[in-house]
N, C-alpha and C positions, 0 to 999 in steps of 0.2 A: 805822768801824774804826778800831782803836786802832795807833797809831804807824805808819800807811802814809804820813805825809808827805802832801805836797801838800795838806792841810787839808781839811775836810769829811768825809771817810770815808766817802762813800756806798758805793753799790753796786758803783761801779767803781774802788773801792781797789784797790791791790795785795792779793795774797793771795786775795780771795775772788771766783774767777770774773773778774777783772778782765782785761778786754780793752781794745784800744786806744782812745784817745778817739776821738769821732765824727769821721770825716774823716780820722784818721791810721792808717796802717797797714793790714795786711788784714783782713777784715772778722771778726767774732765768729764762732766756731762756734755751730752751734745749740744750744739746752738740750737734754738726754737726752728723748726721748719719752715720755711718761706712759704708764705701763705699766696694763693692766686691773687692778683689784684681785683679788688671789687670795681665793678663800673660806676664811675661818680660823674653825674651829670653837674658841671660846675654852674651852671646857670639856674638850677632849682635846688642847690645842696647849699647852706651855709656855712663858710669855711669857719675854721676854728684859730683860736691864739696861740700859737706857737712861739714857746719861751725859750730862746735860742741866748746860750752864753759863750761866747766869743775869746778864745784862750789864744791872744797872737804869740806867745813863747813857745808854742808846740807842745805841752803840756795840758793835760786834761786837768779839770777842778776834782778834787777828791770829793766822792759822793756825799760825805758828812758836812759838807758846804752848803749845801740844798737843805731846805727846810721849807715845808708850805706855808708856817706860822712865824717862823725866825727869818734870820739874814738869808742874802743870797750871794753869790759871787758877783763882781763887778762883770761889767761889760756886758748886760743884757741888750739884747735886741729882740724886739715883737714882730713877728710876722704872722698875717692873717693866711692862712693856706689849708687844704684838703688832703685826706688821708692819703691820696693817690700821688700827690707830690713826690717826685724822686729827690735823690740826693744830689742829682745835677743840678735838678729846679733850684733847688735852697742853695746851691753853691753858687750860682748865677747870682741869686736875690744877695747873698754876703758879698759877693765883689763887687755889687754895686755901693756898698757902704763900708767896704773895710780894704784899705789899698793893698794891706799884706796879702789878702785873699786873691788878690788880681798877679802877684808876682808868677811869672811862668813856670818856676820851680816851685812853687808851693804844692803842699797837698792838704786836704783838710779830714782830719780824722772826726767821726760822728759817733757820739755815745749816746743813749737814753738812761738818763736818771730819773728812778721811779723808788716811791715808796713801798716797803715790803710789808708782809703780813706782820712779822717781828715788830716793825716800827721805823727801824733805820732807812735812810736810802740806800739804795744799791744802782750801780751802775753797769751798763754791757754796752760793749762795742755794736755800732752798725754798720759800719764800712769805713772806706778810703776814696775818696774824688781827688783826682789831680785837677791843678787849674786849669792848664792850657792843652788838655789831651784826654782822651778817652779812656775811662777806668773801667775795671771789672762791675765796680758796683754804682757806676753812673744810673742804672734803672731800676735799682731798687728803691722801692714806694716805702714811706712812713708805715702803711697799712700791712704791707707784705711782711716788715721785718717786727710786727708785734707792737709798734707802737701805739700807745694809748693817748687819748685826749686828757690832759692834765699831766703827763709825763714830761720833762724837762729835757731839752736837746744842749748837748756839752760839744761845743765844737773847737778842737785843737788846728791851729794853722801850724803847718809844719814846714819849715824849709831847709830843703836838700841842696 
């Protein structure tokens, strides 16, 4: 996670669903429940524009880097897709345009960035997909994870 301070910038970094460190403060809220997939007829349903921001250095953009009216991070890709698109399907599309995502040791970390009722943008982790092997999060769809049309998708390409 960029510019979050505290070094490391891992999933507990400020901004992206960050909660208190283990043993400090109140317990973290449970992640949103996974919704059952709604059937979508891709022949009859219009796809939506998914704005994807690819981070090849392995760290997510800070949510404050996103704005509907101002600046956005670099490396934007635009994909037309449906809410039943899985993280594996999106990974395959990204591999077609980004060499680093094709690396056999790469892992792609997905996060949703959305506006909050209070005004600032907030991020939350969606899942991690391995580039060349199956992963537990492969079959998760955007709709199941509560992604909404208009949210941004921030993808960090991590090399292990």
